[in-house]
N, C-alpha and C positions, 0 to 999 in steps of 0.2 A: 640653808642658804638665805631664806627670806622668812622673817617673822613680822607680822603686822598685829599690833596689840591695841585694841580699842581706838582705832584710828578714825578721826572724824574731821569735818571741816564745815565752813558756812555753806550751806546748800539749801536754797530757798524752797525747793520742791518738797523735801522731807528730811528728817534727821538721818544722819549717816553714822554708822559705828561698825567698823570691820575688825575682825579678829580671825587670823588663820596663820598657818605656817606651810612652807614649801621646802622639801628636802633638796639638797644639792643634786643636780642632774635630773630632777623630776620635771615632768612636763604637764602643765595644768591648763585646762580650758575653762574659762569663766562663762557661765550661761545665765540667762535670766531675761525677763521681759524688758522692753524698751523703757527707759527712764528709771530703771532699778538702781543705777549708780555704778555700772560696770566700768565705763570709761573714766568716770570720776575716780574710781579706785586706782586705776593704773596711773592717772595723773598725780594722785596723792603719793603713791609709791615712788614715782619718778621725781617728785618734788616740784612739778609745775603748778600744783595747787598747794598752798601752805596748810598744814594740819593745825587745827585749833586744839586738838587733844590727841593723846596716844603717841605711839612710837612705831618707827620702821627700823628694823634691824636687817642688815645684809651682810652675810659672811661673818657674823659675829660682831659687827660694828653698828652702833647706833647712828643712823644717818639722818634722823628726823630733822635736824637743824641745817643740814648741808644743802647747798643749791644743786640743781639738777646736774650740772657739769662735774660736780665732785662725787656723785653717787656712782658706784661700780655697776652700772647697767646701761643698756641701750634700749631705745623705744622706737617702734615703727608704727605709724598711723595709717589709716586707709588713704589719707592724702599724704603722698610720699615725701613731701617737703624737700624735694630736690631744688637746687638753685638753677633757675631756667637759663641764666646767662653763662653758666659754667658747663664744660664738657663732662662726659661720663667720668673720664680720668680725674678731672678736677674735683668733681663731687665726691668721688671715692677718696681722693687725697685728703679731703676734709675730715674723714674718719680717722686719720692718723695724725694730722697736724692742722691747726687753724690757719697757718700761713701757707699750707700746701707745698712747703719746701721739705722734701723727704730725703732721709738718709738712704744710703744704698740698701741697707737692710729693709727699710720700710718700702722702698720701691720694689724689691724682690717679693715681699709679702703681698703687696698690692697686685702685682702681675700674676702671682700664683693663684690668688683667690679669684681674680677676674677670669683666669683660664678655667678654674673650677666651676664658676657660675655661668660660664658661657658669654662673658662680656668682652672678651679680648677684641672681637671684630668691631665693637661699638665704641671704643674708648674716645674717639675724636668727635662723636656726635653730641648734640645738645639734647636735653630731655624732650623738647618739642618734636624731635625727629625719631622718637622711640614710641613703641606701642605701650599700652598700659601695663602689660605684663613685664616688658623690659624695664620700664621705670621702677616698678616694684622690686625687680631683681637688683637694680642698682642700689635702691634704698636699703634692701636687706643686706647686700654685700657691704655697704658702708657701715651698717650696724656691726657686722661681724668683724670688720677690720679694726674696730675700736677695742676688741679683745676684752670685753667685759663679761663677767660670769653669769649675769642675769639679763635675759632678753624678754622685753615686754612687747607684745603685738596687739594692737587695737583694731580688730577687723581689717587687717591689711589687704586681704585678698577678696573681700566680699563683692567688690565692683568688677571682678574679673569673670569671664565666662567659665563654665564648669571645667573645661579641659585645662585652661591656664591656672585655675585655682588649684587643681590637683597637682599640676606640675610644680607650683610654688610650695605646696604642702610637702611634697616629696623632697624637694631641695632643702626646705627648712628642717625637716626631720633628719636628713642625712648630715647637715652641717651642725645641728645641735648635738647629735651623737658624736661626730668627729671632734668637736671642740668642747665636749662635756659641758654644754650650757644648760642652765636652768631656764625653763620657758614658762611664761604666764601669758596666755592668749585669750582675748575676748573674741567670741564668735557666736553667731546665730546658727551656724551650720553644724548639724549633728554628724555629718560625714567627716567634718574636720576633727571633731572630738573622737570619733571612732578610730581615725587614722593616726592622730598625733599625740593624743593625751594619755597619760597614765591615770589621771583622775580629773573629775569635773568638780568645780565649785559653783554652786547655785547662789546667785545674788537676787534678793527680793526686798523691795522697800528699804534700800540702803543698808542692808546687813547680810551676812552670810547665813543663808537659810538651810544649807546642808552641803555635804560633799560625798563623793563616792566614785567608783569606777564607772565608765560609760556602760559596761554591762549591767550594772545595777540600775543605771538610769533608764536604759532601754527596756529592762524587764519590769520597770515600775517599782522596784524595791527602794529607790531613793525617794523618800516621802515628799521632800520639798519640791522636787521636779514634778512628781505626780500631782501635787496640789496646784501647781501652776499650769498644768496641762502640757508640760514639756515632754514627758515620757510618751505621751500619746502621738506626738509628731516626730519621734526619733527616727522613724524609718524614712522620713522625707529627705 
């Protein structure tokens, strides 16, 4: 589903060079210390940061030169980027049409997913009238309405309390399975990795330092994680 080949960009802190691949339907958590380049990697894949070298392939197509809107992916940040002057329904509608004018089929799809994600009672509210967990639920639902095969999450639940974060992880896991999505998620939470990931990719100093299952990471078998001290804190 995703192939990143020697991908780099202008990054003043350190050189960047990423190479890895993700199979269709696989769920990956990206780990690493602060400043390692994790968020920059997602922005490169999404096209928000232009690559100075390398390639991004998604579903067999070279998308390196495509703008973000043309890439077959959705991305969700910690800051949910909802439009504060639009209702929940309007924000969700943007996931289907930039004009928010929906066909009957699109309206049915929106209503069905809103019901599935528990948003039906909130459709007429503004983002300022919602809790943090509800806003992230709206943002995640909007991503899923776009019906793109690749979902990128950049620490979207880290600001939530543990109960809400677990609720959002369960919802994300269920929806990824139901919609056969490929997931790439940046997180500092090992509990997230244990719950949702098939595999972990460790980023250090602007490059992929290693990858493996979270069981390998927790046991200390993943050398890159062990060297960075990540495995020692995996029980937290």
